[in-house]
C-alpha positions as CSV (number, residue, x, y, z in Angstrom):
1,M,121.6,9.8,24.6
2,T,121.0,13.3,23.8
3,L,119.6,16.1,25.5
4,N,116.8,17.9,23.1
5,M,115.4,21.2,23.6
6,V,112.4,22.9,23.3
7,I,112.8,26.8,23.0
8,G,110.5,29.8,22.5
9,A,111.7,31.5,19.3
10,Q,109.9,34.8,20.3
11,W,108.5,37.0,23.5
12,G,107.0,33.5,25.3
13,D,103.2,32.1,24.5
14,E,104.5,30.6,21.4
15,G,102.9,27.0,22.0
16,K,105.8,25.4,23.8
17,G,103.5,23.5,25.8
18,R,101.5,21.4,23.2
19,V,105.1,21.0,21.2
20,V,106.3,19.7,24.0
21,D,103.3,17.3,24.8
22,L,104.3,16.0,21.5
23,L,107.7,15.0,21.7
24,A,107.5,13.8,25.3
25,A,105.5,10.7,23.7
26,E,109.5,9.7,22.9
27,A,110.8,11.0,25.9
28,D,112.1,9.4,29.5
29,F,112.3,12.8,31.1
30,V,111.2,16.3,30.9
31,A,112.7,19.2,32.4
32,R,111.8,22.6,33.1
33,Y,114.9,24.7,33.2
34,S,114.6,28.5,34.4
35,G,111.4,30.9,35.2
36,G,108.5,30.1,37.6
37,D,104.8,30.1,37.8
38,N,105.1,33.5,35.3
39,A,104.7,31.0,32.6
40,G,101.9,29.0,31.1
41,H,102.0,26.2,28.8
42,T,98.4,24.9,27.5
43,V,98.3,21.4,26.5
44,T,94.9,20.0,25.0
45,V,94.0,16.4,25.0
46,G,90.5,15.8,23.6
47,E,88.0,17.9,26.0
48,Q,90.7,18.1,28.7
49,T,92.7,21.4,28.9
50,F,95.8,21.3,31.2
51,K,97.5,24.9,32.2
52,L,100.7,24.5,33.6
53,H,103.0,27.0,35.0
54,L,105.5,25.0,37.1
55,I,105.4,21.3,36.1
56,P,106.8,20.4,32.9
57,S,104.0,19.8,29.9
58,G,105.4,16.4,29.3
59,V,104.0,14.8,32.5
60,I,100.7,14.7,30.8
61,Q,102.1,11.5,28.7
62,P,102.0,9.2,31.5
63,H,105.7,7.4,31.2
64,T,107.9,10.7,31.6
65,V,109.0,11.7,34.9
66,G,109.1,15.9,35.2
67,L,112.1,17.4,36.4
68,L,112.0,20.8,38.2
69,G,115.5,22.4,37.4
70,N,117.9,24.4,39.6
71,G,117.4,27.3,37.4
72,M,113.9,27.7,38.4
73,V,112.2,29.8,41.0
74,I,109.1,27.9,42.9
75,N,106.2,29.4,44.6
76,P,105.2,26.3,46.7
77,I,101.5,27.2,46.7
78,V,101.1,27.5,43.1
79,L,103.5,24.2,43.0
80,L,101.0,22.3,45.4
81,E,97.7,23.4,43.6
82,E,99.2,22.2,40.2
83,M,100.1,18.7,41.7
84,E,96.7,18.4,42.8
85,K,94.6,19.6,39.8
86,L,96.7,17.2,37.6
87,R,95.8,14.4,40.0
88,Q,92.6,15.5,40.0
89,A,92.5,15.4,35.8
90,G,93.7,11.6,36.0
91,V,97.3,12.2,35.8
92,V,99.7,10.6,38.5
93,I,101.7,12.9,40.8
94,N,104.0,11.4,43.4
95,P,107.9,11.8,43.9
96,E,108.9,8.8,41.4
97,R,107.1,11.5,38.7
98,V,108.1,14.4,39.9
99,R,111.3,15.8,41.1
100,I,112.3,19.3,42.1
101,S,116.0,20.4,42.3
102,Y,117.4,20.9,45.7
103,A,119.1,24.1,44.2
104,A,116.0,25.9,42.9
105,H,115.0,28.7,44.6
106,V,111.9,29.6,46.7
107,I,109.6,32.5,46.2
108,T,107.8,33.7,49.0
109,P,104.8,36.0,50.1
110,G,107.6,39.0,50.2
111,H,108.6,38.3,47.0
112,L,105.3,39.1,45.4
113,A,104.5,41.8,47.9
114,L,107.9,43.5,46.4
115,D,106.9,42.7,43.0
116,K,103.6,44.2,43.3
117,A,105.2,47.7,45.1
118,R,107.8,48.0,42.8
119,E,106.0,47.9,39.9
120,M,103.5,50.4,41.2
121,A,105.9,52.4,42.0
122,R,107.4,52.6,38.4
123,G,104.1,54.4,37.8
124,D,104.0,55.2,33.3
125,E,107.4,53.3,33.3
126,K,106.0,49.9,34.5
127,I,107.9,46.9,32.9
128,G,104.7,44.9,32.8
129,T,105.6,42.1,35.1
130,T,103.0,39.3,36.1
131,Q,103.9,40.5,39.7
132,R,104.1,36.4,40.4
133,G,107.4,37.7,42.5
134,I,109.8,36.4,40.0
135,G,112.1,39.4,39.9
136,P,112.7,39.6,43.6
137,A,113.2,36.0,44.0
138,Y,116.0,35.9,41.4
139,N,117.5,39.2,43.2
140,D,117.5,37.5,46.3
141,K,119.3,34.4,44.5
142,T,121.6,36.5,42.9
143,A,122.4,38.8,46.0
144,R,123.1,35.1,47.8
145,G,120.2,35.9,50.1
146,G,117.7,33.1,48.9
147,I,116.0,30.6,50.1
148,R,116.7,27.1,48.2
149,M,114.6,24.1,47.9
150,E,116.8,22.0,49.9
151,T,115.6,23.9,53.1
152,V,112.4,22.3,52.7
153,L,114.0,19.1,53.9
154,S,113.8,20.7,57.7
155,Q,110.5,22.4,58.6
156,E,112.4,24.5,61.5
157,T,115.0,25.5,59.3
158,F,112.4,26.4,56.6
159,A,110.2,28.3,58.8
160,D,113.0,30.2,60.0
161,A,114.5,31.1,56.5
162,I,110.7,32.1,55.5
163,E,110.5,34.4,59.0
164,A,113.9,35.9,58.0
165,N,112.8,36.8,54.5
166,I,109.6,38.2,55.6
167,E,111.3,40.4,58.3
168,K,113.6,41.7,55.6
169,V,110.8,42.4,53.2
170,N,108.8,44.4,55.6
171,R,111.7,46.8,56.1
172,Q,111.7,47.7,52.2
173,L,107.9,47.9,51.8
174,T,107.3,50.0,54.9
175,S,110.4,52.2,54.6
176,L,111.0,52.4,50.7
177,Y,107.0,51.9,49.5
178,G,105.0,53.2,52.1
179,T,103.0,49.6,52.0
180,P,101.8,47.6,55.2
181,P,104.3,44.7,56.6
182,L,103.3,41.1,56.1
183,D,102.7,38.8,59.3
184,A,106.4,37.1,59.3
185,H,105.2,34.8,61.8
186,A,102.1,33.4,60.8
187,V,103.6,33.3,56.7
188,A,106.1,30.9,58.3
189,Q,104.0,28.9,60.1
190,E,102.3,28.1,56.9
191,Y,105.1,27.5,55.1
192,A,106.5,25.1,57.3
193,G,103.2,22.9,56.4
194,Y,104.4,23.2,52.5
195,A,107.9,21.9,53.7
196,R,106.5,18.5,55.1
197,T,104.7,18.0,51.7
198,L,107.0,18.8,49.1
199,A,110.3,17.3,51.0
200,P,110.0,13.7,49.5
201,Y,110.0,15.3,45.9
202,V,113.6,17.3,46.6
203,G,116.6,15.7,45.4
204,D,119.7,16.2,42.7
205,V,118.0,17.1,39.5
206,S,121.5,17.5,37.6
207,G,122.5,14.3,39.2
208,M,119.4,12.3,37.5
209,L,120.1,14.0,34.4
210,A,123.4,12.5,34.5
211,E,122.5,9.2,35.2
212,A,119.8,9.2,32.5
213,L,121.9,10.2,29.8
214,E,124.7,7.9,30.2
215,S,122.0,5.2,30.4
216,D,120.8,6.2,26.6
217,Q,117.5,7.8,27.8
218,S,116.1,10.6,26.5
219,V,115.7,14.1,27.9
220,L,113.8,16.7,26.8
221,A,114.4,20.3,28.1
222,E,111.3,22.4,28.3
223,G,111.3,26.1,27.7
224,A,109.7,29.0,29.7
225,Q,109.0,32.3,28.2
226,G,111.0,33.3,24.9
227,T,114.1,34.4,23.2
228,L,113.2,38.3,23.5
229,L,112.5,38.1,27.1
230,D,115.9,36.8,27.8
231,L,117.6,38.9,30.5
232,D,120.7,39.2,28.5
233,H,119.4,39.0,24.7
234,G,115.9,40.0,25.1
235,T,114.1,44.0,24.5
236,Y,115.7,45.0,27.9
237,P,114.7,46.5,30.4
238,F,111.2,44.5,29.3
239,V,112.6,41.1,30.0
240,T,112.2,38.5,32.4
241,S,114.9,38.0,35.5
242,S,116.4,34.3,33.8
243,T,117.7,32.9,30.8
244,P,115.1,31.5,28.7
245,T,117.4,30.6,25.7
246,A,119.3,27.6,24.7
247,P,122.3,28.4,26.8
248,G,120.0,28.6,29.9
249,V,119.1,25.0,29.8
250,L,122.7,23.7,30.5
251,V,123.0,26.1,33.7
252,G,119.7,25.7,34.8
253,L,119.6,21.7,34.7
254,G,123.4,21.4,35.5
255,V,124.3,19.3,32.1
256,G,127.0,19.7,30.1
257,V,127.5,21.2,26.4
258,G,128.4,17.6,24.8
259,K,125.4,16.3,25.4
260,V,122.9,18.4,23.2
261,G,121.1,16.9,20.0
262,R,118.0,19.1,18.4
263,V,117.3,22.4,19.3
264,L,113.6,23.4,18.1
265,G,112.6,27.0,18.0
266,V,109.1,27.6,18.5
267,T,107.2,30.7,17.0
268,K,103.5,31.2,16.0
269,A,103.2,32.1,12.6
270,F,102.4,35.7,13.5
271,Q,104.1,38.0,16.2
272,T,102.7,38.4,19.8
273,R,103.7,39.7,23.4
274,V,102.3,40.1,26.5
275,G,103.0,43.6,28.7
276,E,105.1,46.6,27.8
277,G,108.0,46.7,25.5
278,P,108.9,47.3,21.9
279,F,106.8,45.9,18.9
280,P,107.7,46.8,15.4
281,T,105.2,44.6,13.6
282,E,102.3,45.1,16.2
283,V,98.9,45.7,14.5
284,F,95.6,47.3,15.8
285,G,91.9,47.3,15.1
286,D,89.9,44.9,13.0
287,A,93.5,43.3,12.1
288,A,94.6,42.8,15.5
289,I,90.8,41.6,16.6
290,R,91.5,39.0,13.7
291,L,94.6,37.5,15.4
292,R,93.9,38.0,18.5
293,G,90.6,36.2,18.7
294,T,87.8,37.5,21.4
295,G,88.8,35.4,24.4
296,E,86.1,33.3,24.1
297,N,87.9,30.3,23.0
298,P,91.1,28.8,24.9
299,W,93.1,29.2,21.8
300,D,92.7,32.8,21.4
301,E,95.4,35.1,22.4
302,F,95.2,36.0,25.9
303,G,97.9,35.6,28.7
304,T,97.8,31.3,30.3
305,T,99.3,33.2,33.5
306,T,98.0,36.9,33.5
307,G,94.9,36.4,31.4
308,R,95.7,40.0,29.6
309,P,95.0,40.2,26.0
310,R,98.0,39.7,23.9
311,R,99.6,42.2,21.6
312,V,99.7,40.8,18.0
313,G,101.1,41.8,15.0
314,W,102.8,40.2,11.8
315,L,105.3,37.7,11.9
316,D,108.5,39.3,12.5
317,G,111.8,37.6,10.3
318,V,114.5,40.0,11.5
319,L,113.7,38.8,15.3
320,L,113.2,35.4,14.2
321,R,116.6,35.3,12.5
322,Y,118.3,36.7,15.5
323,A,116.7,34.0,17.7
324,A,118.1,31.6,15.4
325,R,121.1,32.6,15.5
326,V,121.5,33.6,19.9
327,N,120.2,29.8,20.6
328,G,121.7,28.0,17.7
329,L,118.4,26.2,16.6
330,T,118.4,23.5,14.4
331,E,115.1,23.7,13.3
332,L,111.7,25.5,13.5
333,V,108.0,24.8,15.0
334,I,105.6,26.7,13.6
335,T,102.2,27.1,15.6
336,K,98.7,28.4,15.0
337,L,99.1,28.5,11.0
338,D,95.3,27.9,11.1
339,I,94.8,31.3,12.6
340,L,96.2,32.8,9.3
341,S,93.1,31.2,7.0
342,A,90.9,33.4,5.3
343,L,93.6,36.6,5.9
344,D,94.7,38.0,2.1
345,P,97.2,39.2,1.6
346,L,99.7,38.0,4.5
347,R,102.7,40.2,5.5
348,I,106.0,38.8,6.7
349,C,108.8,41.5,8.1
350,T,112.0,40.9,6.1
351,G,113.9,43.8,7.2
352,Y,114.0,47.0,8.9
353,R,114.4,50.7,7.7
354,V,116.0,53.4,9.4
355,N,117.4,56.6,8.2
356,G,116.8,55.5,4.6
357,D,118.6,52.5,5.1
358,R,117.5,48.7,4.9
359,L,118.8,46.4,7.9
360,E,118.6,42.7,7.5
361,N,120.2,42.4,11.0
362,L,120.1,43.9,14.3
363,P,123.1,46.2,14.9
364,L,122.9,46.4,18.3
365,G,120.4,43.5,19.5
366,P,116.6,44.0,20.3
367,S,116.8,46.2,23.5
368,D,115.8,49.3,21.6
369,L,113.7,48.6,18.4
370,S,112.0,52.2,18.4
371,P,114.0,53.5,15.3
372,F,113.1,50.7,12.9
373,E,110.2,50.6,10.5
374,P,109.7,47.3,9.4
375,V,110.1,46.4,5.8
376,Y,107.4,44.0,4.8
377,E,107.0,41.2,2.0
378,E,103.4,40.6,0.9
379,L,102.5,36.8,0.2
380,P,98.9,35.4,-1.5
381,G,96.6,34.2,1.6
382,W,94.3,31.0,1.3
383,E,90.7,30.6,1.9
384,E,90.3,26.6,3.4
385,D,90.0,25.6,6.4
386,I,93.4,23.7,7.7
387,M,92.2,22.5,11.1
388,G,92.0,18.5,9.6
389,V,94.9,18.7,7.6
390,Q,97.7,16.3,8.5
391,A,100.2,16.1,5.6
392,W,102.3,18.6,4.4
393,E,101.1,18.0,0.9
394,N,97.2,18.4,1.6
395,L,98.0,22.0,2.9
396,P,96.8,24.9,0.4
397,P,99.5,26.0,-2.0
398,Q,99.8,29.7,-0.5
399,A,100.0,28.1,3.3
400,R,103.1,25.5,2.0
401,A,104.4,28.8,0.3
402,Y,104.2,30.8,3.5
403,I,106.2,28.2,5.4
404,Q,108.7,27.7,3.1
405,R,109.2,31.3,3.0
406,I,109.8,31.5,6.4
407,E,112.5,28.8,6.1
408,E,114.1,30.9,3.3
409,L,114.3,34.0,5.8
410,V,115.7,32.0,8.7
411,G,117.8,29.8,7.0
412,L,116.4,26.6,8.7
413,P,113.8,23.8,8.6
414,V,110.3,23.7,9.6
415,N,109.5,20.4,10.4
416,L,106.7,20.6,12.9
417,I,103.4,22.7,11.9
418,S,100.7,22.8,14.2
419,V,97.0,23.7,12.5
420,G,94.8,23.5,15.9
421,P,94.6,23.0,19.6
422,E,94.3,19.4,19.8
423,R,97.5,17.1,20.6
424,D,96.9,15.3,16.9
425,Q,96.1,18.5,15.2
426,I,100.1,18.6,13.8
427,V,101.8,18.2,10.2
428,Q,104.7,16.7,10.7
429,R,107.2,16.7,7.5
C-alpha cells in the first residue's frame, strides 16, 4: 500500500486537521512526522470540537492507530493532558491506539524557559515563536545533547537526564539572560512520574510503518505547520525549527521514498499567517476583519495554539506555485471557501513586480519578500451562502471559476473543497 501525505501549503493553519480527519476514514495508520505542540489542528464533529497539538487528528476516527514520529519534539505534560481530554470526549486512547517513536525528542521545562528568554532578548527583532520550547529542543537534538523518548523506559535514567538538562539550561538562563534558575531536582522528580505513564506507548514507529505498508495497510502522514515555515524552504528566519514539507515525512517517520502515493497540499481560499515575517498580500482594516472574523466563532482566524489573531490577506499564487514545486504536490485541497461569500470582487496574486519587472516565480526562494509588490487579478464574487453545498455543480458559477483559476495558476487539480467547519461540509470532485 502507499503512503499518502497531507501537507500545509501556506504558513500553517490551513485546516489540515479536518482534511486528515476526512481521509483517515479510509486509513489504518495516521502519523505525525514533525514539530511539537506549536502546531494545532481543529476538527469539528457534530457539537464536539477537538483541538489537538500532538496526537494525530486521525485518531478521532475509531479504527485508526495514531503514531508520533521520530521527527517530533514532545512535551510530556501536554501529551498526557491531550490524552486525557480525548478520553473524556469518548475517544479510546491506549498503547494499542497511540504509539510514540523511541527516537522522538523530549521538551523539558528548561527548553520552555530558554525559548521565552531568547525571544525576549531579541526585542524588536523577535521571530514570533510560540514559546513552547520547540527551537531549544531541536537545538539540543542537532547538538547531540537531547533526550529521546526511549529514555522514559527507565524512570531513573529519565530523571537523571532531565536533571542534567535543567542544570545545563540554568547556566544559560543566569549567565546569558539574567533570569532565575529552575529547580532541577524538583523537575526531575516530577518527570519521573511521567516516564512511568508514557513508557507503554513508546516503540519502533518506523518498523511499525514498514510492516503496515508491506501488508497492504493504508498510512496517512499528517503535516504540522506549513511549507512557508520550513527551516530550509520557508521565509527564513521567520520559520519553525523542523521540516514540515513532504520530504520531512520520510525522515520524520523513517520510511522509504518508494512508498509515496498522493501528496495533498492544503491551502485556504485566502492567505493567513501567525507571528512575524513577510506577507506580500496582507490586508488591513475592514477587509482584514471580514476575512479574520471577530474571534467569537471557533472557525475564526485565531491561532489554535497561541490564540493570537492571524494576519490575513488575498491568496498568493506565487507562493502556492512554490509550495507545489518543493513538495511535489499531486493535488490541492481548498479550505474556507465559504469565508469569501459576499466579498466582491475577489483578488488573487498572480505574480510579483520588482523594479518595473513582473515575476511569475521567486528568484531566490521566499526568505526576503520585501522588494516584491503583488500583481493582482480580480474575479467576480458571489452572494450565496455555500455552507450547505456538497456537490461541485451546486456551487455558484463564480465560486467554481475561482477554484478553476487557482488550478490554472498552480497547474494542479483541486479535488476537495471545504465550505464550513463540520466534518461533512466538504465538496468532493
